PLY file of the C-alpha trace (Angstrom):
ply
format ascii 1.0
element vertex 153
property float x
property float y
property float z
element edge 152
property int vertex1
property int vertex2
end_header
0.00 0.00 0.00
2.86 2.37 0.86
4.43 1.60 -2.49
1.23 2.54 -4.32
0.94 5.80 -2.38
4.58 6.67 -3.14
4.14 5.93 -6.85
0.93 8.03 -6.92
2.63 11.00 -5.24
5.58 10.69 -7.58
3.27 10.61 -10.60
1.40 13.69 -9.42
4.67 15.59 -8.82
6.01 14.59 -12.24
2.76 15.70 -13.89
2.96 19.13 -12.24
6.64 19.45 -13.17
6.12 18.88 -16.90
3.19 21.30 -17.27
3.83 24.06 -19.76
2.78 27.68 -19.32
2.51 30.08 -22.26
2.69 33.83 -21.72
2.00 36.32 -24.47
2.88 40.01 -24.29
5.20 42.78 -25.36
8.39 43.78 -23.58
9.85 47.24 -24.10
13.14 48.43 -22.66
12.47 52.13 -23.33
14.01 54.78 -25.53
16.67 57.42 -25.25
16.04 61.09 -25.86
19.16 63.25 -25.91
19.81 66.81 -27.05
22.80 69.05 -27.75
22.53 72.81 -27.28
24.82 75.82 -27.26
25.90 77.44 -24.03
27.84 80.61 -23.31
30.72 81.59 -25.62
33.52 84.04 -24.77
37.13 84.94 -25.49
40.08 85.63 -23.16
41.26 88.28 -23.08
37.94 89.94 -23.91
38.54 91.96 -27.07
36.01 94.15 -28.92
37.28 93.27 -32.42
36.65 89.51 -32.30
33.83 87.16 -31.35
32.89 83.47 -31.04
29.38 82.23 -31.66
27.54 78.91 -31.53
24.46 77.83 -33.51
22.63 74.61 -34.25
20.76 71.95 -32.41
19.82 68.31 -32.50
23.22 66.64 -32.05
25.36 68.99 -34.21
26.57 72.53 -33.48
28.47 75.06 -35.59
31.05 77.23 -33.82
32.30 80.31 -35.66
35.13 82.65 -34.72
34.85 86.10 -36.32
38.01 88.14 -36.94
40.33 85.73 -35.12
43.26 87.34 -33.29
46.62 85.93 -32.28
47.18 84.82 -28.67
43.46 84.77 -27.87
41.66 81.81 -26.23
38.13 81.22 -27.53
35.69 79.16 -25.47
32.20 77.86 -26.14
30.17 75.76 -23.71
27.83 73.07 -24.99
25.21 71.08 -23.10
24.30 67.42 -23.62
20.92 66.75 -22.01
18.92 63.60 -21.33
15.11 63.83 -21.17
13.33 62.94 -17.93
11.52 59.87 -19.33
14.58 58.52 -21.13
16.96 55.72 -20.22
20.48 56.65 -19.00
22.79 57.60 -21.88
26.53 57.35 -22.44
28.55 59.63 -24.71
29.67 57.41 -27.58
31.71 59.97 -29.54
32.47 63.68 -29.81
33.95 64.98 -33.05
35.18 68.51 -33.63
35.85 69.09 -37.33
37.70 72.05 -38.76
41.47 72.34 -38.62
43.63 75.35 -39.32
47.37 75.99 -39.34
48.41 77.79 -36.17
45.18 77.01 -34.32
44.72 74.36 -31.62
41.34 72.91 -30.70
40.22 70.77 -27.77
37.06 69.48 -26.11
37.21 69.87 -22.33
35.15 68.94 -19.22
33.28 66.08 -20.93
34.70 62.83 -22.28
33.61 59.79 -24.25
32.10 57.27 -21.84
30.55 59.84 -19.48
27.06 58.78 -18.36
24.13 61.21 -18.15
21.13 60.13 -16.08
17.51 60.81 -17.10
16.39 64.38 -16.43
19.96 65.72 -16.15
22.56 67.33 -18.39
26.32 67.68 -18.63
28.34 70.67 -19.86
31.43 70.46 -22.04
33.61 73.19 -23.48
35.27 73.73 -26.85
38.60 75.55 -26.49
40.14 77.18 -29.57
43.50 78.93 -29.33
45.05 81.00 -32.10
48.83 80.92 -31.66
51.21 83.69 -32.61
51.66 83.67 -36.33
51.92 86.19 -39.09
48.64 85.34 -40.82
46.00 83.72 -38.55
42.85 82.35 -40.20
40.35 85.20 -40.37
37.12 83.32 -39.62
37.74 79.71 -38.51
34.59 77.58 -38.34
34.09 74.26 -36.55
31.40 71.60 -36.38
30.84 69.69 -33.13
28.94 66.42 -33.41
28.06 64.37 -30.33
26.76 60.81 -30.50
25.14 59.03 -27.53
23.98 55.49 -26.88
21.89 53.71 -24.28
23.96 53.03 -21.19
24.10 49.43 -19.99
26.29 48.27 -17.19
0 1
1 2
2 3
3 4
4 5
5 6
6 7
7 8
8 9
9 10
10 11
11 12
12 13
13 14
14 15
15 16
16 17
17 18
18 19
19 20
20 21
21 22
22 23
23 24
24 25
25 26
26 27
27 28
28 29
29 30
30 31
31 32
32 33
33 34
34 35
35 36
36 37
37 38
38 39
39 40
40 41
41 42
42 43
43 44
44 45
45 46
46 47
47 48
48 49
49 50
50 51
51 52
52 53
53 54
54 55
55 56
56 57
57 58
58 59
59 60
60 61
61 62
62 63
63 64
64 65
65 66
66 67
67 68
68 69
69 70
70 71
71 72
72 73
73 74
74 75
75 76
76 77
77 78
78 79
79 80
80 81
81 82
82 83
83 84
84 85
85 86
86 87
87 88
88 89
89 90
90 91
91 92
92 93
93 94
94 95
95 96
96 97
97 98
98 99
99 100
100 101
101 102
102 103
103 104
104 105
105 106
106 107
107 108
108 109
109 110
110 111
111 112
112 113
113 114
114 115
115 116
116 117
117 118
118 119
119 120
120 121
121 122
122 123
123 124
124 125
125 126
126 127
127 128
128 129
129 130
130 131
131 132
132 133
133 134
134 135
135 136
136 137
137 138
138 139
139 140
140 141
141 142
142 143
143 144
144 145
145 146
146 147
147 148
148 149
149 150
150 151
151 152
């Protein structure tokens, strides 16, 4: 009798174990929503005969220097923002195009791999320096393109 009870319990357990369950539905991991905007631009020393300006949007900005002067540092802040309902983003790449003899360019304060949480932003800075030379470029122009991706750790 005990053997029959044991076999019955084992059969019931095996039957429950092999049951299949089907679940139908849609799984969404969310989207990213990033933006790139211009911030404040200035030159050091502040000179009345020259200017730096930033225009654009989406994920590309144009930075123009008007009447470039020797031994002047030009700066332009840019802001990478992540929308409140977005997933966290990571900066995938930052490209500054435009190259001139006697001019050095750098992106500062923000690097590839930096993570920006939803509802926050991060500020970077483009630094352009015209070195001493006899004939500096009159109106150097640059394009800054920032690419982001969904951050996964």
